[in-house]
N, C-alpha and C positions, 0 to 999 in steps of 0.2 A: 504494500500500500504506500502511495506517495502523496506528497502535498505540494501544491504549486505556490511558489513565493516569488516576489518581485523585489530585487535589490539593485540599487544603482541604475534603475531604468531597464534592467535586463531580467528576463524570466528564467528561472532555474527550477529544476525538479529536485526535491529533497526526499529522502526516504521517510515514510510515515513512522511515527513513534510507536514502539512496540508496547505490548501489554494491554490489559483491559482499559485502563484509564486513558492511555494514549490513543487507542482506537476510538474511545468515546469522545475525546476532545476533537479528533479529526472529524468525526461524524457531526458534532455540533458546529464545527467550522464550515463544513459543506452544506449543512442544513440549519441556518440560524433560526428559522421559524420553529424548528423542533425544540430548540433550547428555550425560546420564548414561550412555547406551549407548555413545556414541563415546569417552567418557573411560575406561570400564571395559574396553572390548574389547581394546586392546593389552596391558595387564597380564594379563588373563585368558587371552588367547591364549598369551602367554609362559609363564604358569604351567601352562596346560593342555598345551601342546605340548612345551615344553622340559623342564619339571620332572616333571609327572605322566606325560607321554608316555614320558619316559626310564625312570621307575620301572616303568611297565607293560611296556616292552620288556625291562627287567631281570628282571621277574617271569616273563615268557614264556621268557626264556633259561634260567631255572633249571629249567624243566620239560623241557629238552632233555638230551641226554647226549653224551658224547664216545666216539667209536669207538676202542677200544683198539688196533686194528691200524693203521688209517689216520691216526688223530689228528684226523679231521674231525668236525664237529658233526653229530649225528644229530637232525633236527628232529621226530622222532616224540615224542608226549607220553609222558612217563614220570616216575615218582617215584624212580627209582633214584639220581638225583643227590642228592636230599635224604637218601636212605638212607645215602649216603657220609658225610654229616655225623655219623652215629652211629658211624663207625669210631673206634677208640680215639685215633688221632693227631688227627683232626679234632675230635672231641668234647673232647679236652684243650685245644685252642685256644680253643673257645667257653667252657669253664669257666674257663680261665686269664684270659681277657679279662673275663668277668663278675666274677670275684673281685677283679681289679685295679680295675675300675670302682667296685665297691662300697666297697673299702678307701679309694680316693682320695676318694670322696664323703664317707665318714664322717670321714676325717682333715681334709678341707677344712672340714666343718661344725664340728668341734671346735676347729680353729685360728681359723676365721673368726668364730665367734660372739662371743668376748670382744672382738675388734677392732671388730666391728660394734656391739656393745653400748656400748663406750666412745665411739665416734663418735656414736651416737644419743642417749646420755643425758648425756654430759659435755662432749664437744668443742663449742666455740663459736667463732664468728668465724674468726680466722686459723688456729686449730688444726683446725677442720673443713675449711678449705680445704687445709691440709697433709695431712689424712687423705685427701681425694679425690685429691690429687696423688700421694701415696704409693701408693695403690691403683691408680690409673690409669696411672701412669708406666711400669710394666713392659709394659702393653699397647701402648704407643707404639713400642716397639723391635721389631725383626724377630724373628719366631717362631724362625727357624733360628739366628739369632745367639744367642738366649737358650739354646737347646738345646746348641749347640756350646760356649758359655761354661760350662754346667754339666758338659759332658763333661770340660773341662779342670779344673774344680774337683774333680770326683769321681775323676779319674785317680789312678793309684798315685803319680805324681810331682806331684799337684796340691796346691793350698793346704790342702785339708781334711786330707790325710795329714800335711802339714807341721805343722798346728796340733795334731793328735793327738800327734805326736812331741815338739813343744815342751812340751806339757802332760804328757808322760810317760804317755800313754794309748794308746800303740801296741798294747799287749796287748788293750785293749778293742776297737779297730778290727779287729784280727786275729780276735778271738773272734766279732765280728759277721759278718765275711766268711767264717768257717768254718761258719756256721749252714747247715743243709741248706735247699735250695730258694731262699732269699732271698739267699744269699751268692754269692761268686765271687772271682776273682783280685783285683778291685778294685771299688769302688762303681760305676764307670762301666760295668762289664760284669756287673751283678747286677740282680736284680729290685728290690732295695732302692733302688738308684740310679734305676731307672725310676720307682718309686713316688714318690721325692723330687721328681723333675723334673715328674711329672704334677701333684702337689699344688701346686708352685710356679706352674706355668703356668696352672692353672685356678682358683687360689684367689680372684682378684678377682671371678670370676663367682659365687662363693658369698657373698663379703662384701657386695657391693652390694645384692642382693635382701634379705638378712638385715637389713642396716642400715635399709633402707627400711621393712621390716615392723616393726622395733623402734621406729622413729620414730613409727609410727602407734599405738603402745600408749599410752593415756592415763596420764599420771603419777599422776593421782589414784587409779587402781586400785591401783597399787603402794603408795601412801600408805595407802589404806583397808585393804589387806591387813595392813600393819604395825600400824595402829591396832586391828585386830581380833585382834592377838596372834600373827600368823603369823611364823615365823622367816624369815630370808632364803632358806633352802633351800626352805621351803614356798611362799614367794612365787614363787620361780623355777619350782618344779615345777607349781604350780596356776594361776598367773596369767601370768607372763612367757612361759614356754615354749609353752603352748598358743596364745597370741596371736601369737607369732613363728614358729610352726611353718610356716604357709603360705609365709613368706619363705624359710625353710630349704629347704623342699621345692622352691620355685621355683629356688633356687640349685643344688639337687641335679640338676635337669633338665639344666642346663648341664654340670656337672662329670661326671655319669654318662654323658651322651650323647657328649660330646667325648672322654672317655677310651675309650668303647666303640668309636668309629670311627677313632681316631687310629692311624696307622702310622709316622709319622716319628720320634716319640720312642722307641718300642721298636726302631726300625731303627738309631738312632744310639747310644742308651744302653740297655744291657740285654744279656741273654744271646741265644743263637741260637734260642731257642724262640719260636715265632711267636705273634702276636696276630691277631685277626680281620682288621684292616686289612692287616697284612702278608700274611696268607693270600690275601686278595683280590688284592693286588698280584702275589703270586707266581704264583697260578693264572692270572691274566689275562695277565701279561707273559711270565714265564719258561716256565711249563708249557703255556700256550696252552689251558688247560681253562676256557673261558668259562662253560659251564653250572655248574661247581662254584664258580667265582668269584661267579657270580650267586646261587647258593644261600647262600654265605657272606654275601653282602651283604644278603640277606633277613632273616637272623638278627637283626642290630641293629634293623632296621625293625620286626619283630614285637615285640622286647623293648621298644623305646621306645614303641610303640603301647600296650602294656599298662601301661608305667610312666606315660605321660601320662594315661591314663584314671584311674589311681589318684591321680595328683597333682591332677587336676581335682576329684576328690571331696574332696580335702583343702584346696581353695581356693587352690592354688598359682598358678593363672592370674590371680587377683585381685591377687596380690603382685608380678606381673611389671611 
């Protein structure tokens, strides 16, 4: 077996390498598509069978129903399970989760943009390293540890209540907790506490894409805007924000989707009212209603499919 090589503009025939691995290398050299096929087959099989296959199985389960008398799954095709999502109790769960996801995303964008702007336009050297360290450090600690730490902070006997007392602002905290819907006995058992923890946990995922998008904004555009007489507000509205918007939308993909599917934070911090993730867990485990759990699981998938199509049109994928 021989191999064809070109050296110094001249073609020469060299003997093929002996042994199994040498012959295998020669075969891959002669048939590069074979090598590509062998390299891509394992991950594609994993993606197709484990991930996409499980999603298809989930989708099929959602078209089944549960027998109210025996509690067994009826495998006949039906849309009655999806109709149950429109029941007031189930529909409230969907709306509650959507509203929380949207509010968390908006709050993360409002908080994260100034931080990202400072890091992109002003931080240099060690200060930029400290910025990355400060943003990334919370991601290095355990997810559950952070949530339970916030539960202690927000508890009625926690440090936040103590700070309000020392500042003689207990009346303000009581007024907040007495607000309908968002209030509760303490911040640790309220929607407001759930919102605070969601924003804290997912904030880094908003800051980093926004900071990357702001770094790509040419400084001379901002200077040109000022030279043409634009005020800082006009420069922000007409130059900076449109160019940074793909990064903000890219960050919102993370904050929105992660809030939409999370069930641990509402389980530990918040009221007894369910979110979609908790409903899936309850229907799958406690109630044993697998079709309804599957139908609930399809809701975030459909919402994120629509959201990603909109984000793609806004150039968010280029900012990731």
